[in-house]
MIDOSE-1310 file (N, C-alpha, C; in nm, 2 decimals, decimal comma, always signed):
residues 309
mnmd	-3,94/+5,92/+1,24/-3,88/+5,80/+1,31/-3,78/+5,85/+1,42; -3,80/+5,80/+1,54/-3,72/+5,85/+1,65/-3,58/+5,78/+1,64; -3,49/+5,84/+1,72/-3,35/+5,79/+1,72/-3,34/+5,65/+1,76; -3,42/+5,61/+1,86/-3,41/+5,47/+1,91/-3,44/+5,37/+1,80
lkly	-3,55/+5,40/+1,73/-3,59/+5,31/+1,62/-3,49/+5,30/+1,51; -3,43/+5,42/+1,48/-3,33/+5,42/+1,38/-3,20/+5,34/+1,42; -3,17/+5,35/+1,54/-3,05/+5,28/+1,60/-3,08/+5,13/+1,60; -3,21/+5,09/+1,63/-3,24/+4,95/+1,63/-3,24/+4,89/+1,49
lcts	-3,29/+4,97/+1,39/-3,29/+4,92/+1,26/-3,15/+4,91/+1,20; -3,07/+5,01/+1,24/-2,93/+5,01/+1,19/-2,85/+4,89/+1,25; -2,87/+4,87/+1,38/-2,81/+4,76/+1,45/-2,85/+4,62/+1,39; -2,98/+4,61/+1,36/-3,03/+4,49/+1,30/-2,97/+4,46/+1,17
klkl	-2,96/+4,57/+1,09/-2,90/+4,55/+0,95/-2,76/+4,51/+0,96; -2,69/+4,57/+1,06/-2,55/+4,54/+1,08/-2,53/+4,39/+1,12; -2,62/+4,35/+1,21/-2,61/+4,21/+1,26/-2,64/+4,11/+1,14; -2,74/+4,15/+1,06/-2,77/+4,07/+0,95/-2,66/+4,06/+0,85
yiml	-2,59/+4,18/+0,83/-2,48/+4,19/+0,74/-2,36/+4,10/+0,79; -2,33/+4,11/+0,92/-2,23/+4,03/+0,98/-2,26/+3,88/+0,97; -2,38/+3,85/+0,99/-2,43/+3,71/+0,99/-2,41/+3,65/+0,84; -2,45/+3,73/+0,74/-2,43/+3,69/+0,60/-2,28/+3,68/+0,57
lrrf	-2,20/+3,77/+0,62/-2,06/+3,76/+0,59/-2,00/+3,63/+0,65; -2,04/+3,60/+0,77/-1,99/+3,48/+0,84/-2,03/+3,36/+0,77; -2,16/+3,36/+0,73/-2,21/+3,24/+0,65/-2,13/+3,22/+0,52; -2,11/+3,33/+0,45/-2,04/+3,32/+0,32/-1,89/+3,28/+0,35
yiie	-1,83/+3,33/+0,45/-1,69/+3,29/+0,48/-1,68/+3,15/+0,52; -1,78/+3,10/+0,60/-1,78/+2,95/+0,63/-1,79/+2,87/+0,51; -1,88/+2,90/+0,42/-1,91/+2,83/+0,30/-1,78/+2,82/+0,22; -1,71/+2,94/+0,21/-1,59/+2,95/+0,13/-1,48/+2,87/+0,20
ekki	-1,48/+2,87/+0,33/-1,37/+2,80/+0,41/-1,39/+2,65/+0,39; -1,51/+2,60/+0,37/-1,54/+2,46/+0,37/-1,52/+2,40/+0,23; -1,49/+2,49/+0,13/-1,47/+2,43/+0,00/-1,35/+2,34/+0,00; -1,35/+2,23/-0,07/-1,24/+2,14/-0,08/-1,14/+2,19/-0,19
ipfe	-1,02/+2,20/-0,14/-0,91/+2,24/-0,24/-0,88/+2,12/-0,33; -0,89/+2,14/-0,46/-0,87/+2,02/-0,55/-0,73/+1,98/-0,57; -0,66/+1,95/-0,46/-0,52/+1,89/-0,48/-0,54/+1,76/-0,55; -0,44/+1,72/-0,62/-0,43/+1,58/-0,67/-0,29/+1,54/-0,70
ikcf	-0,26/+1,41/-0,68/-0,13/+1,36/-0,70/-0,14/+1,23/-0,78; -0,04/+1,21/-0,87/-0,04/+1,10/-0,96/+0,08/+1,01/-0,95; +0,07/+0,88/-0,98/+0,19/+0,80/-0,99/+0,16/+0,68/-1,07; +0,26/+0,62/-1,14/+0,24/+0,50/-1,21/+0,26/+0,38/-1,13
vish	+0,17/+0,28/-1,14/+0,19/+0,15/-1,06/+0,22/+0,05/-1,17; +0,32/-0,04/-1,14/+0,35/-0,14/-1,23/+0,32/-0,28/-1,17; +0,28/-0,37/-1,26/+0,25/-0,51/-1,21/+0,36/-0,60/-1,26; +0,41/-0,68/-1,17/+0,51/-0,79/-1,21/+0,45/-0,92/-1,22
shrl	+0,32/-0,93/-1,18/+0,26/-1,06/-1,16/+0,13/-1,08/-1,24; +0,07/-0,98/-1,29/-0,06/-0,99/-1,36/-0,06/-0,91/-1,49; -0,15/-0,96/-1,58/-0,18/-0,88/-1,70/-0,30/-0,79/-1,67; -0,29/-0,66/-1,70/-0,39/-0,57/-1,66/-0,48/-0,54/-1,78
nkea	-0,60/-0,50/-1,75/-0,70/-0,46/-1,86/-0,80/-0,36/-1,80; -0,85/-0,28/-1,89/-0,94/-0,17/-1,85/-1,07/-0,22/-1,79; -1,12/-0,33/-1,83/-1,25/-0,39/-1,78/-1,24/-0,41/-1,63; -1,12/-0,46/-1,59/-1,11/-0,49/-1,44/-1,11/-0,36/-1,36
fssl	-1,06/-0,26/-1,41/-1,05/-0,13/-1,34/-1,16/-0,03/-1,37; -1,26/-0,08/-1,44/-1,37/+0,01/-1,49/-1,44/+0,09/-1,37; -1,45/+0,03/-1,26/-1,52/+0,09/-1,14/-1,44/+0,21/-1,09; -1,30/+0,21/-1,11/-1,22/+0,32/-1,07/-1,18/+0,41/-1,18
mkgt	-1,24/+0,40/-1,29/-1,21/+0,48/-1,41/-1,32/+0,59/-1,43; -1,42/+0,59/-1,35/-1,54/+0,68/-1,37/-1,52/+0,81/-1,31; -1,42/+0,83/-1,22/-1,40/+0,96/-1,16/-1,48/+0,98/-1,04; -1,56/+0,88/-0,99/-1,64/+0,90/-0,87/-1,58/+0,85/-0,74
ahfi	-1,48/+0,77/-0,76/-1,42/+0,70/-0,64/-1,31/+0,79/-0,58; -1,26/+0,75/-0,47/-1,15/+0,82/-0,40/-1,02/+0,82/-0,49; -1,00/+0,71/-0,56/-0,89/+0,70/-0,65/-0,95/+0,70/-0,80; -0,87/+0,75/-0,89/-0,90/+0,74/-1,03/-0,79/+0,66/-1,10
vsdv	-0,83/+0,56/-1,17/-0,73/+0,48/-1,25/-0,75/+0,52/-1,40; -0,64/+0,54/-1,47/-0,64/+0,57/-1,61/-0,51/+0,52/-1,68; -0,51/+0,53/-1,81/-0,39/+0,49/-1,89/-0,35/+0,34/-1,85; -0,45/+0,26/-1,85/-0,43/+0,12/-1,82/-0,36/+0,05/-1,93
rens	-0,24/-0,01/-1,91/-0,17/-0,09/-2,00/-0,15/-0,23/-1,95; -0,08/-0,31/-2,03/-0,07/-0,46/-1,99/+0,00/-0,47/-1,86; +0,09/-0,39/-1,83/+0,17/-0,41/-1,70/+0,18/-0,28/-1,61; +0,09/-0,18/-1,64/+0,10/-0,06/-1,56/-0,03/+0,02/-1,57
fllt	-0,05/+0,11/-1,48/-0,17/+0,20/-1,48/-0,13/+0,33/-1,41; -0,20/+0,43/-1,44/-0,18/+0,56/-1,37/-0,28/+0,57/-1,26; -0,23/+0,60/-1,14/-0,32/+0,61/-1,02/-0,32/+0,76/-0,98; -0,44/+0,82/-0,97/-0,46/+0,96/-0,92/-0,53/+0,96/-0,79
dink	-0,48/+1,03/-0,70/-0,54/+1,05/-0,57/-0,59/+1,19/-0,56; -0,72/+1,21/-0,54/-0,77/+1,35/-0,53/-0,82/+1,38/-0,39; -0,79/+1,50/-0,35/-0,83/+1,55/-0,22/-0,98/+1,55/-0,20; -1,03/+1,49/-0,09/-1,17/+1,48/-0,07/-1,20/+1,54/+0,07
svkc	-1,10/+1,60/+0,14/-1,12/+1,65/+0,27/-1,12/+1,80/+0,28; -1,22/+1,85/+0,35/-1,22/+2,00/+0,37/-1,12/+2,04/+0,47; -1,07/+1,95/+0,55/-0,97/+1,98/+0,65/-0,83/+1,99/+0,59; -0,81/+1,94/+0,47/-0,68/+1,94/+0,41/-0,66/+2,08/+0,34
reve	-0,59/+2,17/+0,40/-0,57/+2,31/+0,35/-0,43/+2,33/+0,30; -0,33/+2,25/+0,34/-0,19/+2,28/+0,31/-0,14/+2,17/+0,21; -0,06/+2,20/+0,12/-0,01/+2,11/+0,02/+0,07/+2,00/+0,09; +0,15/+2,04/+0,19/+0,24/+1,94/+0,26/+0,15/+1,83/+0,33
hfiy	+0,04/+1,88/+0,38/-0,05/+1,79/+0,45/-0,11/+1,69/+0,35; -0,15/+1,74/+0,23/-0,21/+1,66/+0,12/-0,10/+1,56/+0,07; +0,02/+1,60/+0,05/+0,12/+1,51/+0,01/+0,14/+1,39/+0,10; +0,14/+1,42/+0,23/+0,15/+1,31/+0,33/+0,03/+1,22/+0,33
mahv	-0,09/+1,28/+0,32/-0,21/+1,20/+0,32/-0,22/+1,11/+0,19; -0,18/+1,17/+0,08/-0,18/+1,10/-0,05/-0,09/+0,98/-0,05; +0,03/+1,01/+0,01/+0,13/+0,90/+0,02/+0,07/+0,78/+0,10; +0,01/+0,81/+0,21/-0,05/+0,70/+0,30/-0,16/+0,63/+0,22
dist	-0,24/+0,71/+0,15/-0,35/+0,65/+0,07/-0,30/+0,56/-0,04; -0,20/+0,61/-0,11/-0,15/+0,54/-0,23/-0,08/+0,41/-0,18; +0,01/+0,42/-0,08/+0,08/+0,31/-0,03/-0,01/+0,20/+0,03; -0,12/+0,25/+0,09/-0,22/+0,16/+0,15/-0,29/+0,09/+0,03
fima	-0,33/+0,16/-0,07/-0,39/+0,10/-0,19/-0,31/+0,00/-0,26; -0,18/+0,03/-0,28/-0,09/-0,07/-0,34/-0,07/-0,19/-0,25; -0,07/-0,17/-0,12/-0,06/-0,28/-0,03/-0,18/-0,37/-0,04; -0,30/-0,30/-0,05/-0,43/-0,38/-0,06/-0,43/-0,45/-0,20
lnia	-0,38/-0,39/-0,30/-0,38/-0,46/-0,43/-0,29/-0,58/-0,43; -0,18/-0,58/-0,36/-0,09/-0,69/-0,34/-0,16/-0,80/-0,27; -0,23/-0,77/-0,16/-0,30/-0,87/-0,08/-0,41/-0,93/-0,15; -0,49/-0,85/-0,22/-0,61/-0,90/-0,29/-0,58/-1,00/-0,40
tlgy	-0,46/-0,97/-0,47/-0,43/-1,05/-0,59/-0,33/-1,16/-0,55; -0,27/-1,16/-0,43/-0,15/-1,24/-0,40/-0,04/-1,23/-0,50; -0,03/-1,11/-0,56/+0,06/-1,08/-0,66/+0,17/-0,98/-0,62; +0,23/-0,91/-0,72/+0,34/-0,82/-0,69/+0,32/-0,69/-0,77
ftwn	+0,27/-0,59/-0,70/+0,25/-0,45/-0,76/+0,34/-0,35/-0,68; +0,40/-0,26/-0,75/+0,47/-0,16/-0,68/+0,48/-0,03/-0,77; +0,54/+0,07/-0,72/+0,56/+0,20/-0,79/+0,64/+0,17/-0,92; +0,61/+0,24/-1,03/+0,70/+0,23/-1,14/+0,80/+0,34/-1,13
wfsf	+0,93/+0,30/-1,11/+1,03/+0,40/-1,08/+1,10/+0,46/-1,21; +1,05/+0,41/-1,32/+1,11/+0,45/-1,45/+1,27/+0,44/-1,44; +1,33/+0,55/-1,47/+1,48/+0,55/-1,47/+1,54/+0,59/-1,34; +1,47/+0,58/-1,23/+1,52/+0,62/-1,10/+1,65/+0,55/-1,07
svpr	+1,75/+0,62/-1,03/+1,88/+0,56/-0,99/+1,96/+0,66/-0,91; +2,01/+0,61/-0,80/+2,10/+0,68/-0,71/+2,18/+0,57/-0,64; +2,31/+0,59/-0,63/+2,40/+0,69/-0,68/+2,43/+0,67/-0,83; +2,52/+0,75/-0,88/+2,56/+0,74/-1,02/+2,71/+0,74/-1,04
yklt	+2,75/+0,68/-1,15/+2,89/+0,68/-1,18/+2,91/+0,75/-1,31; +3,02/+0,82/-1,32/+3,06/+0,89/-1,45/+3,17/+0,80/-1,51; +3,15/+0,75/-1,63/+3,24/+0,66/-1,70/+3,32/+0,73/-1,81; +3,45/+0,72/-1,80/+3,54/+0,78/-1,91/+3,61/+0,67/-1,98
vpne	+3,60/+0,66/-2,11/+3,66/+0,56/-2,19/+3,78/+0,62/-2,26; +3,90/+0,56/-2,26/+4,02/+0,62/-2,33/+3,99/+0,64/-2,48; +4,04/+0,75/-2,54/+4,02/+0,78/-2,68/+3,88/+0,82/-2,72; +3,79/+0,84/-2,62/+3,66/+0,88/-2,65/+3,63/+1,01/-2,57
kkrs	+3,58/+1,11/-2,64/+3,56/+1,24/-2,58/+3,43/+1,23/-2,49; +3,33/+1,16/-2,54/+3,21/+1,16/-2,47/+3,21/+1,07/-2,34; +3,16/+1,13/-2,23/+3,15/+1,05/-2,11/+3,01/+1,00/-2,09; +3,00/+0,88/-2,03/+2,87/+0,83/-2,01/+2,84/+0,82/-1,86
tifp	+2,71/+0,82/-1,83/+2,67/+0,82/-1,69/+2,60/+0,68/-1,66; +2,65/+0,61/-1,56/+2,59/+0,48/-1,53/+2,51/+0,50/-1,40; +2,39/+0,44/-1,40/+2,30/+0,45/-1,28/+2,28/+0,30/-1,23; +2,36/+0,26/-1,14/+2,36/+0,12/-1,10/+2,24/+0,08/-1,00
lqmi	+2,20/+0,17/-0,92/+2,09/+0,14/-0,83/+1,96/+0,17/-0,90; +1,88/+0,07/-0,92/+1,75/+0,09/-1,00/+1,65/-0,02/-0,97; +1,53/+0,00/-1,01/+1,43/-0,10/-1,00/+1,43/-0,18/-1,13; +1,42/-0,31/-1,11/+1,42/-0,40/-1,23/+1,28/-0,47/-1,23
srke	+1,25/-0,52/-1,35/+1,13/-0,60/-1,37/+1,14/-0,74/-1,30; +1,04/-0,78/-1,24/+1,04/-0,92/-1,18/+0,94/-1,01/-1,25; +0,89/-0,96/-1,37/+0,79/-1,04/-1,44/+0,85/-1,18/-1,48; +0,98/-1,18/-1,51/+1,04/-1,31/-1,55/+1,04/-1,41/-1,43
dfpe	+1,02/-1,36/-1,31/+1,01/-1,45/-1,20/+0,87/-1,51/-1,18; +0,78/-1,47/-1,26/+0,64/-1,52/-1,25/+0,60/-1,58/-1,39; +0,69/-1,65/-1,46/+0,66/-1,69/-1,60/+0,54/-1,78/-1,62; +0,52/-1,87/-1,52/+0,41/-1,96/-1,53/+0,29/-1,92/-1,45
nied	+0,30/-1,81/-1,38/+0,19/-1,76/-1,29/+0,13/-1,63/-1,33; +0,16/-1,58/-1,45/+0,10/-1,45/-1,49/-0,04/-1,47/-1,52; -0,13/-1,39/-1,45/-0,27/-1,41/-1,46/-0,33/-1,28/-1,50; -0,45/-1,29/-1,56/-0,53/-1,17/-1,60/-0,60/-1,11/-1,47
itek	-0,58/-0,99/-1,44/-0,65/-0,93/-1,33/-0,80/-0,92/-1,36; -0,88/-0,94/-1,26/-1,03/-0,94/-1,28/-1,09/-0,83/-1,20; -1,22/-0,80/-1,23/-1,30/-0,70/-1,16/-1,31/-0,74/-1,01; -1,32/-0,87/-0,99/-1,33/-0,92/-0,85/-1,20/-0,89/-0,77
dvln	-1,09/-0,90/-0,84/-0,96/-0,86/-0,77/-0,96/-0,71/-0,73; -1,01/-0,63/-0,82/-1,01/-0,48/-0,79/-1,11/-0,45/-0,69; -1,23/-0,52/-0,69/-1,33/-0,50/-0,59/-1,28/-0,54/-0,45; -1,21/-0,66/-0,44/-1,15/-0,70/-0,32/-1,04/-0,60/-0,27
tcki	-0,97/-0,55/-0,37/-0,87/-0,45/-0,33/-0,93/-0,33/-0,26; -1,04/-0,28/-0,31/-1,11/-0,17/-0,25/-1,16/-0,20/-0,11; -1,21/-0,32/-0,10/-1,26/-0,36/+0,03/-1,15/-0,37/+0,14; -1,04/-0,43/+0,09/-0,92/-0,44/+0,18/-0,86/-0,31/+0,21
ygal	-0,86/-0,22/+0,11/-0,81/-0,08/+0,13/-0,89/-0,01/+0,24; -1,03/-0,03/+0,23/-1,11/+0,03/+0,33/-1,09/-0,02/+0,47; -1,06/-0,15/+0,48/-1,03/-0,21/+0,62/-0,90/-0,16/+0,67; -0,80/-0,15/+0,58/-0,66/-0,10/+0,62/-0,67/+0,05/+0,66
akee	-0,74/+0,12/+0,58/-0,75/+0,27/+0,60/-0,81/+0,31/+0,73; -0,91/+0,22/+0,77/-0,98/+0,25/+0,90/-0,90/+0,22/+1,02; -0,80/+0,14/+1,00/-0,71/+0,10/+1,12/-0,60/+0,20/+1,14; -0,61/+0,27/+1,25/-0,50/+0,37/+1,28/-0,37/+0,30/+1,32
knsk	-0,38/+0,18/+1,37/-0,26/+0,11/+1,42/-0,20/+0,02/+1,32; -0,23/+0,04/+1,19/-0,17/-0,05/+1,09/-0,05/+0,01/+1,03; +0,00/+0,12/+1,08/+0,11/+0,20/+1,01/+0,24/+0,11/+1,01; +0,27/+0,04/+1,12/+0,39/-0,03/+1,12/+0,38/-0,16/+1,03
iree	+0,27/-0,22/+1,02/+0,25/-0,33/+0,93/+0,26/-0,27/+0,79; +0,20/-0,16/+0,76/+0,21/-0,10/+0,62/+0,36/-0,06/+0,60; +0,43/-0,01/+0,69/+0,57/+0,04/+0,68/+0,66/-0,08/+0,64; +0,65/-0,19/+0,71/+0,73/-0,31/+0,68/+0,69/-0,37/+0,55
yikg	+0,56/-0,38/+0,52/+0,51/-0,44/+0,40/+0,56/-0,36/+0,28; +0,55/-0,23/+0,28/+0,60/-0,14/+0,17/+0,75/-0,15/+0,15; +0,82/-0,15/+0,26/+0,97/-0,17/+0,25/+1,00/-0,30/+0,18; +0,93/-0,41/+0,21/+0,95/-0,53/+0,14/+0,92/-0,52/-0,01
ilhl	+0,81/-0,45/-0,04/+0,77/-0,43/-0,18/+0,88/-0,36/-0,26; +0,94/-0,26/-0,20/+1,04/-0,18/-0,26/+1,17/-0,25/-0,27; +1,21/-0,32/-0,17/+1,34/-0,40/-0,17/+1,33/-0,51/-0,27; +1,21/-0,57/-0,30/+1,20/-0,69/-0,38/+1,25/-0,67/-0,52
sltf	+1,24/-0,55/-0,57/+1,29/-0,53/-0,71/+1,41/-0,43/-0,72; +1,47/-0,41/-0,61/+1,59/-0,32/-0,61/+1,72/-0,39/-0,63; +1,80/-0,34/-0,72/+1,93/-0,40/-0,74/+2,04/-0,30/-0,75; +2,17/-0,34/-0,72/+2,28/-0,25/-0,73/+2,40/-0,33/-0,78
fdid	+2,41/-0,34/-0,92/+2,50/-0,42/-0,98/+2,48/-0,57/-0,94; +2,58/-0,63/-0,87/+2,57/-0,77/-0,83/+2,50/-0,79/-0,70; +2,45/-0,68/-0,64/+2,39/-0,68/-0,51/+2,24/-0,67/-0,53; +2,16/-0,77/-0,47/+2,02/-0,75/-0,47/+1,98/-0,73/-0,32
fcre	+1,85/-0,71/-0,30/+1,80/-0,67/-0,17/+1,69/-0,77/-0,13; +1,70/-0,90/-0,17/+1,61/-1,00/-0,14/+1,61/-1,03/+0,01; +1,73/-1,03/+0,07/+1,75/-1,06/+0,21/+1,67/-0,95/+0,29; +1,69/-0,83/+0,25/+1,62/-0,72/+0,32/+1,47/-0,73/+0,30
afyn	+1,42/-0,77/+0,18/+1,28/-0,78/+0,15/+1,22/-0,90/+0,24; +1,30/-1,01/+0,25/+1,25/-1,12/+0,33/+1,24/-1,07/+0,48; +1,34/-1,00/+0,52/+1,34/-0,94/+0,66/+1,22/-0,86/+0,69; +1,19/-0,77/+0,60/+1,07/-0,68/+0,61/+0,94/-0,76/+0,62
fyrc	+0,93/-0,85/+0,52/+0,80/-0,94/+0,52/+0,79/-1,03/+0,64; +0,91/-1,08/+0,69/+0,90/-1,16/+0,81/+0,86/-1,09/+0,93; +0,92/-0,96/+0,95/+0,88/-0,88/+1,06/+0,73/-0,85/+1,06; +0,68/-0,82/+0,94/+0,54/-0,80/+0,92/+0,46/-0,92/+0,95
feni	+0,50/-1,04/+0,91/+0,43/-1,17/+0,94/+0,43/-1,19/+1,09; +0,54/-1,17/+1,15/+0,55/-1,20/+1,30/+0,46/-1,10/+1,38; +0,45/-0,98/+1,33/+0,37/-0,88/+1,40/+0,22/-0,92/+1,38; +0,18/-0,96/+1,26/+0,04/-1,00/+1,24/+0,00/-1,12/+1,32
vtik	+0,09/-1,22/+1,32/+0,06/-1,34/+1,40/+0,04/-1,31/+1,54; +0,13/-1,22/+1,60/+0,12/-1,19/+1,74/+0,00/-1,11/+1,78; -0,02/-1,00/+1,71/-0,12/-0,90/+1,75/-0,26/-0,93/+1,69; -0,26/-0,97/+1,56/-0,39/-0,98/+1,49/-0,45/-1,12/+1,50
vlkv	-0,36/-1,22/+1,48/-0,42/-1,36/+1,48/-0,43/-1,42/+1,62; -0,32/-1,43/+1,69/-0,32/-1,49/+1,82/-0,36/-1,39/+1,93; -0,34/-1,26/+1,90/-0,39/-1,16/+1,99/-0,32/-1,17/+2,13; -0,19/-1,18/+2,13/-0,11/-1,18/+2,25/+0,00/-1,07/+2,25
rkln	+0,06/-1,05/+2,36/+0,16/-0,94/+2,37/+0,30/-0,99/+2,30; +0,33/-1,12/+2,33/+0,45/-1,17/+2,27/+0,44/-1,32/+2,25; +0,52/-1,38/+2,16/+0,52/-1,52/+2,14/+0,61/-1,59/+2,24; +0,55/-1,70/+2,29/+0,63/-1,78/+2,39/+0,72/-1,88/+2,32
ketk	+0,66/-1,96/+2,24/+0,73/-2,06/+2,16/+0,70/-2,03/+2,01; +0,80/-1,97/+1,95/+0,78/-1,92/+1,82/+0,72/-2,02/+1,72; +0,79/-2,13/+1,70/+0,75/-2,23/+1,60/+0,61/-2,28/+1,63; +0,58/-2,31/+1,75/+0,45/-2,36/+1,79/+0,34/-2,26/+1,77
dfen	+0,37/-2,13/+1,80/+0,28/-2,02/+1,79/+0,25/-2,00/+1,64; +0,36/-2,00/+1,56/+0,34/-1,99/+1,41/+0,25/-2,10/+1,36; +0,28/-2,22/+1,40/+0,20/-2,33/+1,36/+0,05/-2,31/+1,39; +0,02/-2,27/+1,51/-0,12/-2,24/+1,55/-0,18/-2,13/+1,47
aikk	-0,10/-2,03/+1,44/-0,16/-1,92/+1,36/-0,19/-1,96/+1,22; -0,10/-2,04/+1,16/-0,12/-2,08/+1,02/-0,24/-2,17/+1,01; -0,25/-2,26/+1,11/-0,37/-2,35/+1,11/-0,50/-2,27/+1,14; -0,49/-2,17/+1,22/-0,61/-2,09/+1,26/-0,67/-2,02/+1,14
iglg	-0,59/-1,98/+1,04/-0,65/-1,92/+0,93/-0,69/-2,01/+0,82; -0,68/-2,14/+0,85/-0,74/-2,24/+0,76/-0,64/-2,31/+0,67; -0,51/-2,29/+0,69/-0,41/-2,36/+0,60/-0,37/-2,49/+0,67; -0,34/-2,59/+0,59/-0,31/-2,72/+0,63/-0,17/-2,75/+0,68
dkfv	-0,14/-2,88/+0,70/-0,01/-2,92/+0,75/+0,10/-2,89/+0,65; +0,07/-2,90/+0,52/+0,18/-2,87/+0,42/+0,23/-2,73/+0,44; +0,14/-2,63/+0,47/+0,19/-2,50/+0,48/+0,27/-2,48/+0,61; +0,23/-2,55/+0,71/+0,31/-2,55/+0,84/+0,45/-2,61/+0,81
effn	+0,45/-2,73/+0,75/+0,58/-2,80/+0,72/+0,67/-2,71/+0,63; +0,62/-2,65/+0,53/+0,70/-2,56/+0,45/+0,76/-2,44/+0,52; +0,67/-2,39/+0,61/+0,72/-2,27/+0,69/+0,83/-2,32/+0,78; +0,81/-2,43/+0,85/+0,91/-2,47/+0,95/+1,04/-2,52/+0,88
ksly	+1,03/-2,59/+0,77/+1,15/-2,65/+0,71/+1,22/-2,55/+0,61; +1,16/-2,44/+0,57/+1,22/-2,35/+0,47/+1,22/-2,21/+0,53; +1,11/-2,15/+0,54/+1,11/-2,00/+0,57/+1,17/-1,97/+0,71; +1,13/-2,06/+0,81/+1,19/-2,03/+0,95/+1,34/-2,05/+0,95
iirs	+1,38/-2,15/+0,88/+1,53/-2,18/+0,87/+1,60/-2,06/+0,80; +1,54/-2,01/+0,70/+1,60/-1,89/+0,63/+1,61/-1,78/+0,72; +1,50/-1,75/+0,80/+1,50/-1,65/+0,89/+1,61/-1,66/+1,00; +1,63/-1,78/+1,05/+1,72/-1,81/+1,16/+1,87/-1,80/+1,11
nqvm	+1,89/-1,86/+0,99/+2,03/-1,87/+0,95/+2,08/-1,76/+0,86; +1,99/-1,70/+0,78/+2,03/-1,61/+0,68/+1,99/-1,46/+0,70; +1,89/-1,44/+0,78/+1,83/-1,31/+0,80/+1,86/-1,25/+0,93; +1,81/-1,31/+1,04/+1,83/-1,26/+1,17/+1,96/-1,29/+1,23
haqk	+2,03/-1,39/+1,18/+2,17/-1,43/+1,23/+2,25/-1,46/+1,11; +2,38/-1,44/+1,12/+2,48/-1,46/+1,01/+2,60/-1,55/+1,06; +2,57/-1,64/+1,15/+2,67/-1,73/+1,20/+2,71/-1,84/+1,11; +2,61/-1,89/+1,03/+2,63/-2,00/+0,94/+2,67/-1,94/+0,80
kqvn	+2,71/-2,02/+0,71/+2,75/-1,98/+0,58/+2,63/-1,91/+0,51; +2,67/-1,79/+0,46/+2,56/-1,71/+0,40/+2,54/-1,74/+0,25; +2,42/-1,76/+0,21/+2,39/-1,78/+0,07/+2,28/-1,68/+0,02; +2,27/-1,67/-0,11/+2,17/-1,58/-0,16/+2,03/-1,63/-0,13
ikid	+1,94/-1,54/-0,10/+1,80/-1,57/-0,07/+1,73/-1,56/-0,21; +1,66/-1,67/-0,24/+1,59/-1,67/-0,37/+1,46/-1,59/-0,37; +1,43/-1,54/-0,49/+1,31/-1,46/-0,50/+1,19/-1,54/-0,46; +1,19/-1,67/-0,49/+1,08/-1,76/-0,45/+1,05/-1,76/-0,30
dvva	+1,16/-1,75/-0,22/+1,15/-1,75/-0,08/+1,08/-1,62/-0,03; +1,12/-1,51/-0,09/+1,06/-1,38/-0,06/+0,91/-1,38/-0,09; +0,88/-1,43/-0,21/+0,74/-1,43/-0,26/+0,66/-1,52/-0,16; +0,72/-1,63/-0,12/+0,65/-1,73/-0,03/+0,61/-1,66/+0,10
ikmy	+0,71/-1,59/+0,17/+0,67/-1,53/+0,30/+0,57/-1,42/+0,28; +0,58/-1,35/+0,16/+0,48/-1,25/+0,13/+0,34/-1,31/+0,12; +0,33/-1,43/+0,05/+0,20/-1,50/+0,04/+0,14/-1,53/+0,17; +0,23/-1,58/+0,27/+0,18/-1,61/+0,40/+0,12/-1,48/+0,46
idll	+0,18/-1,37/+0,45/+0,13/-1,24/+0,50/-0,01/-1,21/+0,44; -0,01/-1,22/+0,31/-0,14/-1,19/+0,23/-0,25/-1,28/+0,28; -0,23/-1,40/+0,30/-0,33/-1,50/+0,34/-0,37/-1,47/+0,48; -0,28/-1,43/+0,57/-0,31/-1,39/+0,71/-0,40/-1,27/+0,71
lhkv	-0,36/-1,17/+0,63/-0,44/-1,05/+0,63/-0,58/-1,07/+0,57; -0,59/-1,15/+0,47/-0,72/-1,19/+0,41/-0,81/-1,24/+0,53; -0,75/-1,33/+0,61/-0,83/-1,38/+0,72/-0,86/-1,28/+0,83; -0,77/-1,19/+0,86/-0,78/-1,09/+0,96/-0,89/-0,99/+0,92
yepi	-0,89/-0,94/+0,80/-0,98/-0,84/+0,75/-1,11/-0,88/+0,70; -1,13/-1,01/+0,68/-1,25/-1,06/+0,63/-1,37/-1,03/+0,72; -1,37/-1,05/+0,85/-1,48/-1,02/+0,93/-1,50/-0,86/+0,94; -1,39/-0,79/+0,93/-1,41/-0,64/+0,94/-1,48/-0,59/+0,81
irka	-1,45/-0,65/+0,70/-1,51/-0,61/+0,57/-1,66/-0,65/+0,58; -1,69/-0,77/+0,63/-1,83/-0,82/+0,63/-1,91/-0,72/+0,72; -1,85/-0,68/+0,84/-1,92/-0,60/+0,93/-1,95/-0,46/+0,87; -1,85/-0,41/+0,79/-1,86/-0,27/+0,73/-1,97/-0,28/+0,62
lknf	-1,97/-0,39/+0,54/-2,07/-0,40/+0,44/-2,21/-0,41/+0,50; -2,22/-0,48/+0,61/-2,35/-0,50/+0,68/-2,40/-0,37/+0,73; -2,32/-0,29/+0,79/-2,35/-0,15/+0,84/-2,40/-0,06/+0,73; -2,32/-0,07/+0,61/-2,35/+0,01/+0,49/-2,49/-0,02/+0,44
raqr	-2,52/-0,15/+0,43/-2,65/-0,19/+0,38/-2,76/-0,15/+0,47; -2,74/-0,16/+0,60/-2,84/-0,12/+0,70/-2,87/+0,03/+0,69; -2,77/+0,11/+0,67/-2,79/+0,26/+0,66/-2,87/+0,29/+0,53; -2,85/+0,21/+0,42/-2,92/+0,24/+0,30/-3,06/+0,20/+0,31
e	-3,10/+0,10/+0,39/-3,23/+0,06/+0,41/-3,31/+0,16/+0,51
């Protein structure tokens, strides 16, 4: 065998070896890192059951639901992206996923779901009682249950509610411009059950939900840059989504007045905002978003069915 042939064979083997190494490296590089993150979600408005969440308990979906109890469940988000290589990246992605899912669950059920904060509390007070050696720690800032605020409206969650949640989640997740809507909505969800001794955050929750409502009306429903005549524009938006005159009247005589006198301005006598008022403005948002995302969901399902055929 001459030198040229030996060199050719040696070079060919080397090229083959390099090619195999690259292919192996790429395969290894594309493996999904199995990050996962968990959190408990609590319901203030619905009775939960395993049957309703059965489709999310199989381990095949983006989210896994487990440990379903009457008022809470464990939500696990598992990394499904080959591009997610850093844990910090995954934490951020998981937070967006989970907050979007909780938002979708609220919209789909017209209820109130949020993170279960357990004994979360900041700041803290150290209490000393005379003639007692032991000091106690008081945690005044904490999340409280709002279930008592839905005494006549507690409903059993259904499979349809969870299915609609998944559909709305899909529509929300595909929208890159929904971050500000999600941000204000989630702030409202968190403020709604936050207390600090005699101080509640219903005013802040109303403010967050109202900003969200105004943004949706302007950009999503009326599709304009800004509102010219607020009350008239709100009336048109409410009617456009199929709600009648009673909803318009309630908004004008109650919610808009609260917004003007108690939230955006403080010139008139300030009174406590009721939980019912916060829930009401949240309901308007949920109904608006139902209307906004309904055609997006229908189009996505149509495309999905077409691809399967």
